[in-house]
C-alpha positions in Angstrom: -64.3 22.1 109.7 -66.7 22.0 107.3 -70.4 20.2 107.0 -69.9 18.3 104.1 -69.9 14.5 103.8 -66.2 14.3 103.0 -65.1 15.6 106.1 -67.4 13.2 108.1 -65.9 10.2 106.6 -62.8 8.6 106.4 -60.9 8.3 103.1 -61.5 4.9 102.6 -65.1 4.7 103.2 -66.2 6.8 100.8 -63.4 5.8 98.3 -64.5 1.9 98.2 -68.4 3.1 98.0 -67.1 4.9 95.1 -65.7 2.6 92.9 -68.6 0.5 93.8 -70.6 3.0 92.2 -68.9 2.7 89.1 -69.0 -0.6 89.1 -72.9 -0.4 89.2 -72.5 2.3 86.6 -71.0 0.1 84.1 -67.3 1.9 84.5 -64.1 -0.8 85.5 -62.7 1.4 88.7 -59.4 0.0 90.5 -57.6 1.1 93.4 -53.7 1.4 92.2 -52.8 2.4 95.2 -54.2 3.0 99.1 -53.4 6.1 100.8 -53.6 7.3 104.4 -56.8 5.1 105.1 -58.6 8.2 107.3 -57.3 11.0 105.6 -55.5 10.7 102.6 -56.8 12.9 99.9 -57.8 11.0 96.1 -56.6 11.2 92.3 -58.7 9.8 89.7 -56.8 8.8 86.6 -60.0 8.5 84.0 -58.2 6.2 80.9 -59.8 7.2 77.7 -58.9 4.0 76.0 -57.3 5.4 73.4 -54.2 6.7 74.7 -54.6 9.3 76.3 -56.0 10.3 80.3 -57.7 12.7 82.4 -56.4 13.4 85.5 -58.2 15.1 88.5 -57.2 15.7 91.8 -59.1 16.4 95.2 -58.3 19.7 96.5 -59.8 22.3 99.0 -61.0 25.2 98.3 -60.5 28.6 100.6 -63.3 27.5 102.6 -61.8 24.1 102.9 -64.3 22.9 100.8 -63.6 19.4 98.8 -63.4 19.9 94.8 -62.0 18.5 91.9 -59.2 19.7 89.9 -58.8 18.7 86.6 -54.8 18.8 85.7 -54.6 18.9 82.2 -56.6 22.1 80.8 -56.9 20.4 77.5 -59.3 17.7 79.6 -56.8 14.9 78.6 -52.9 13.8 77.8 -51.3 11.0 77.0 -51.5 8.0 79.0 -47.6 8.4 79.4 -47.7 11.8 80.9 -50.6 11.0 83.1 -48.4 8.3 84.6 -45.4 11.0 85.0 -47.7 13.4 87.1 -49.2 10.4 89.1 -45.9 8.9 90.5 -44.6 13.1 90.7 -47.8 13.5 93.3 -47.5 10.2 95.3 -43.8 10.9 95.9 -44.9 14.6 97.2 -48.3 12.7 99.2 -47.1 9.6 100.5 -50.8 9.3 101.9 -52.4 10.5 98.5 -55.0 7.5 97.0 -55.1 6.7 93.2 -58.0 5.2 91.9 -58.0 4.6 87.8 -61.4 4.3 86.3 -61.8 3.2 82.8 -64.2 5.4 81.0 -63.9 6.7 77.1 -65.7 10.4 77.4 -62.7 11.2 79.9 -65.6 12.7 83.1 -64.6 12.0 86.3 -67.3 9.6 88.0 -66.4 11.3 91.6 -66.8 15.0 90.6 -69.2 17.0 92.4 -67.5 20.5 92.8 -65.2 21.1 90.1 -62.4 23.6 90.9 -61.5 25.7 88.2 -58.0 25.7 86.6 
């Protein structure tokens, strides 16, 4: 187990805190799908408000540290492509949380450590 805060807080606690933080910063954020309450990983869809979306998925690196992996190498894709990816991800991992944020720049408001493609 790592010494990071992610390893100690249940998923539902830090996700709801992150959603509230987005609201305070002026970015609408919604939990679209609740996953496993204590250990579920998160996927963030950032709606760019122009028909495109960026998607970031939470992953552990080789040291077990959580980070964010951007799904589309170009940064974003058509909204329908993002939704297809999310549907496949939920099918593979029923414990997954899905959060949607509206942010025109496409940046991940939950970002901390980003994992390179």
